[in-house]
C-alpha positions as CSV (number, residue, x, y, z in Angstrom):
1,M,74.5,92.4,154.9
2,Q,78.2,91.5,155.2
3,K,78.1,90.3,151.6
4,I,76.7,93.6,150.3
5,F,79.4,95.5,152.3
6,K,82.1,93.5,150.6
7,W,80.8,94.1,147.1
8,V,80.3,97.8,147.8
9,S,83.8,98.1,149.2
10,A,85.3,96.2,146.2
11,A,83.4,98.5,143.8
12,I,84.6,101.7,145.6
13,I,88.2,100.4,145.7
14,T,88.0,99.5,142.0
15,V,86.6,103.0,141.0
16,L,89.4,104.7,143.1
17,I,92.1,102.7,141.4
18,L,90.8,103.2,137.9
19,G,90.3,106.9,138.6
20,W,93.9,107.2,139.9
21,L,95.2,105.3,136.8
22,F,93.2,107.6,134.5
23,I,94.6,110.8,136.2
24,W,98.1,109.4,136.2
25,F,98.0,108.5,132.5
26,V,96.6,111.9,131.5
27,A,98.8,113.9,133.8
28,S,102.0,112.0,133.0
29,G,102.3,113.2,129.5
30,I,100.8,116.7,129.8
31,N,102.8,119.5,128.3
32,E,105.6,117.2,127.0
33,T,106.7,116.2,123.6
34,T,106.4,112.4,123.4
35,T,108.8,110.5,121.1
36,Y,107.8,107.0,120.2
37,T,107.8,104.2,117.5
38,E,105.1,102.0,116.2
39,K,106.2,99.3,118.7
40,D,105.0,101.6,121.5
41,F,101.4,100.3,121.1
42,F,99.6,102.7,123.4
43,S,101.5,105.8,122.4
44,Y,101.2,105.0,118.7
45,H,97.5,104.4,118.7
46,A,96.6,107.1,121.2
47,L,98.7,109.9,119.9
48,T,99.2,109.4,116.2
49,D,96.9,111.2,113.8
50,K,95.2,108.9,111.3
51,D,96.7,110.7,108.3
52,I,100.2,110.1,109.7
53,E,99.4,106.4,110.5
54,K,98.5,105.9,106.8
55,A,101.5,107.8,105.5
56,P,103.9,105.6,103.3
57,R,107.0,104.6,105.1
58,I,109.8,105.9,102.9
59,S,112.6,104.6,105.1
60,G,113.0,101.6,107.5
61,D,114.3,104.0,110.2
62,Y,111.6,106.4,111.4
63,Y,109.9,107.6,114.6
64,F,107.1,109.8,115.7
65,K,106.7,112.9,117.9
66,S,103.6,114.2,119.4
67,Q,103.2,117.6,121.1
68,P,100.3,119.0,123.0
69,G,98.7,122.0,121.4
70,D,98.8,124.5,124.3
71,G,95.4,125.9,123.4
72,Y,95.6,124.6,119.8
73,A,95.2,121.1,118.4
74,P,98.1,118.7,119.2
75,T,100.7,118.2,116.5
76,N,102.1,114.9,115.2
77,T,105.3,114.4,113.3
78,I,106.9,111.5,111.6
79,I,110.6,111.7,111.1
80,F,112.4,109.5,108.5
81,K,116.1,108.9,108.6
82,G,118.1,107.9,105.5
83,A,115.2,108.2,103.1
84,S,116.3,108.2,99.5
85,N,113.0,108.2,97.5
86,V,110.4,110.7,98.9
87,E,108.1,110.6,95.9
88,P,105.5,108.2,97.5
89,L,105.2,110.6,100.5
90,Q,104.9,113.6,98.2
91,V,102.1,111.9,96.2
92,Y,100.3,111.0,99.5
93,L,100.5,114.5,100.8
94,K,99.3,116.0,97.5
95,K,96.4,113.6,97.6
96,L,95.5,114.9,101.1
97,G,95.5,118.5,99.7
98,Y,98.9,119.7,101.0
99,T,101.2,121.8,98.8
100,I,104.8,122.8,99.0
101,Q,105.3,126.3,100.2
102,R,108.6,128.0,99.6
103,T,109.9,130.5,102.2
104,D,112.6,133.1,102.1
105,S,114.3,132.0,105.3
């Protein structure tokens, strides 16, 4: 009987800890813009859209931003610094079906 009590207690404690960790991970980033790099393994793989993961890296200096959607789908951004040749990225985006839209502003 004592052995069963130990196993049940251990299982309950484990479930409580895992539940608390899950809530903490989910709630910690809610309604915030997250800035990260590919080296931030968890953020990169959890937050980055697959199309952005596959985008050609046109600069050695870049980072990512992820924003919750506030009722809409979340958005991802890749920001390149010091890029000189954007053609590979333009070709990639055209292949995905995106087009350049000119605005008056």
